N, C-alpha and C positions, 0 to 999 in steps of 0.2 A: 369482516374476517380479521383483519389487525387491530380491529377496537376489542373484537374479542382477545388476544393477544395480550394488551394491556391490560385486561382485566385481571390476567392470568401470571402476568410476567414477576408477580412477588415471590412466584414458588407456592403459594395454600394451597391448600385445596378450599372449589367453591363447587357450591351443588348447584346443578342444571337449574333448577328452580329460579335461583338467584341469579346465577347470569342470561335467562330468559329476561328474566324483569328488568335487567340491568340496562338488555339490549332491544326491548321491546316485540322479542321473536318468542318465538314454540322454543321449547326444550328439543324437538324433534333437528330443529331447527341446527339448536347450539351442536346435538350432533356432530350434523354436520358439517358444519365448521371447523370443527374438532379435528374432523377425518380430512377436511382440506388443508390446517394447517400441519397433520401430520405429512402427510402426500409431498405438498409443496413446499414446504421449506422445512421439512427433514426434522421435524423439531418431534420427541419425546412425550404425550400425554399419559399418566397415570390415572385410570377409571374407578374408583375404589365405589362399590356397590355400598350405599348409607352415607356417603362422606362428599363424593364430588369427582372433582377435575383436579389436576394439580402437574404443571409442567414438571419433568425428573429434574429438572434443576430452574432457579431464579434467573430471569432474564433481565439485564441491562441493557434499555435502548437507545441512541444517539438520542441525543438534544441539545441542542445550537444553546440554548440557557445554560445549563450545567457545562459545556466546553468553556462559557463565556466567564462563570465562576470559579475554574479551573484559572486561568488567566484572561484575569479584566485588562490585562494593558494590549493585549491583542485586538487588533483594529480591522480581521480579516471577517466579512459577513461570513457564515455558513449555513448553507444549504442541503437540507437532509432529505434522502429519499427512501422510502421504504423499499423498492425494486424498481431499478432499471436496468437498460441492456449495460451502459460503464459509466464511470463517473467522468473519466475523459470525454465519452459521447455525449450524455451531458454539457459538461463545460464549454465544450466547439458551439454545441447548440444554444448554450446560455452568451456566447461571445454572439451569434448571428444575429439574436434576441436584441445587441447592445448593452447587455448588461456590464456595468462601472463594474473593472475589475482595480484592484485584485478582490478574487471570492473565491471560496471552497465549495466544492461541490463534497459530500458523503453520501454513500447509499448504502443500507441494512445487505442487502444482496444484491448481484448484477448476475442480472443471465446471461450476458455476450462478453463477460468481463475477458481484456487482453494483453498478453505481455509483450515483448519484443517480438520480431520477427513471426509476427501472427500467431503465435500460441494462446491457450485457453488460460484465463487466469482464476480458478477455482475458486469460486464465492460463496459460500455457504452463509445462511442467515444470519445474521446479528452475532459472529463468533470473529471476527477478522476488521480490519480499518480497508477500505476501498475511497482511495482519499484524491483528490484533482482540486491544486490550488492554481486558480487563471492569474499571470499577471500581465500589464502591458511592457511591452520594452520600448523605450527609446533608445539611437546612440547606435544604431548597427550590430556587427557581429561580435565587437568585441564583449556583449555584455551575454551573449549567449554560450560563450567558449568556458568549455569544462563543465556546462550546466546540471548538469547528469548527475557527475560527479561528485560536486557541492551540494545537491540536495543527499547522495550518497552518504556523505560525511553527517549530515543532519539528521538522516534517519539510523545514522548507528550510534549514534553522539544519545539520541533521545534513547534507545533499548538498552547503552549503558547505564544510563540513569538511573531507569529504569528498573534496574536488578538482574538484567539479562549476561547472563555472561558468556566472554569469548566474540562475540561481535567484533566481525570485520568485513571487510569489503574483495570486490571480483569485481575486477574490470569487463565491462563499463558501467553496467547498473544492477550489482546484484549485493545482497548484503546477505552474508552468511555466517553460520556458526559451524565454526569447522568445514565437512563440505557437503551442509546441507542448507540451502536456501530457507532464509525467515524473511527476505523482503525483496521486492523489487521494482524498477523505478521505470517507467514511460513517459518520454518528452515528446508533446507534439506542439508543430509550430501553425498559426495560421496569421499572412498578413506577409510585409515584405519584411525579410531580416535585414536589409541593408538600411531600412529606416526604422518605419513604426511596426509592429507586428505585436501579437500574442502569442505567448507561449504558457501551455498546459501542462503543470506538473504533476503526474500522477504517479502515484505510491499505491502500494500493496501490502500492509503486513502481515504475517500470521499469529493471530492472538491469543485467542482460545483455543482453536481447533485443533483436536485431538486425536482424529481419524477420515481418513477419504483414501478411495480408490479412484480417484480422479486425476490426482498428481503423478506425470508422467517422470518425475526427477525425485533426487535425494530433497524430503524438505523438512522443516521443523516449524515449531511458536513458542511464543515467548511461553507458554503455557507450561508445555513439554520440555524447557530449557530452563525455568526457574519452579516449575511445582507451583505458582500462585494463577489465581485467575484475576486477570487485569480488567480495571474500570475501562471503558475504551472512551468514553468522554474525558476521561485523564490524559488517556494517552493521546489523543486527536489535540489536545491545550497545550501537552506538551512538545509535539510534533511541529507545535504553531510556530511559539514562543523559539526553538530550535532552528526552523528554517528562517525566522526572520534574520537573527542572528548573522547566518552563515549567508545569507543572503547581501546583506548588509554589509561583510567583508568581503565577498566578490564583487559587487558593484563597486565600491573604493581603491581595492587593490588590484581586479581582473583575479582569473583563477590560476597565478604565477604568486599569489598571494598564501595560495592552497594547498599548491601540488605536494611541499614536503608532507605535511600533516594527512595527504592522502597515501601516498605512499609510505609511508610510515603504518600504514592499518591497511594494506593492499595484503591479504592473507597469500597471494602466489606472487609476491615480489620474490626474485631468482629463481624462482622454476621453470621446470623445462615443459614447454604446453605447445599444441595446435593450435594454433586457429585457423578457423572455418571461416572459408566467404565464398558462399554458392557451391560449389561443388569443389573447390581450389582448397589446399590444405596447406599451412605455411608451416611449418616445424621450428622452434626458437628456445629461447630465455628469453625473460620477463627482467627487461633492467628498470622499468618504470613507465612513466608519463611524461611527454615533454607540457612545456608553458600553455596550453592551451588541450590537454586532457587527454590528447594519445599516445596512444600505447607506443613505447620504446620495446623492440626484440632484439635480440644477438641472432643473426640468421646467418649460418655457415660462417662464422666468424665479423658478421659483418653490422653495427646498428641499423635496423630500419623503423622506419615510422607509421603506422597504420590507425586510421580514424575511419566513422561509418558506422550508422545503424543497421547494418546486416551483418554485423562480424560477429561472432561467435568463442569464444574462447575456453579452452577446456585442457585437461592435466593429464600429461603423456604419461602413460603407465612406468616412464625411467625415472620418475619426478620423485 
């Protein structure tokens, strides 16, 4: 089925006879595969008598060689999958197989993509970026302090450099345009964080997606914000370069070296918010973050610090 898709990706008309000859199957088999492409991958295919079959829009698929051409200096191996449960899950399996880090896992689509707090990450085929970078971390907890916030900075700067206006951050792991989410980050850790471990930096970016009924929060995409269609191989390359730069700064100076830059780009700085922790809600005003990346809130006139993976921040109505 995906071999057929690669023949159609140029967006031109191809006759059923030519497609069948290229794949060594009958025209009826081509017809069945086209129906699968539409139903399973959500692609729109035009069928015109006398001309053949054409994708509604040309398709650019992820390609490690193209990523390398855009960023020749990047040394991270890239693994691309047509369809997997999630790039983070595959990255964790690769660690179990003793694949040497660092490396990147990409997918055209995820069948079980997930965000923070177990939320579903909608992952349509060949429209967005589903990206996981695996790093081997030595030297204890200092190397992990504020790491998800560092990744957020790298994602934000990548989108800005590619021409997406108004991109900013929301503590702890969201990248927004206004109040709409354009990217999210999910970190997972295996091993001993006090000694040697592996960390998976999962990044999901809404790139060319224009519509979906599956997202239960406000969202946007690079295409919706800029009006442009983006080459995802170029985006992957630029993200890799930016991540390398920010990770090097973090390794040298710790999160404290990036604390001020992060606060300057926090869209909710100074806002009245509610912090949700399970069934508990804490109301306060955002003061910023500390040197480890924890959230600083003014609660009833007193500064308090909060950190943890199960916390969720929301704007209050009076903000």
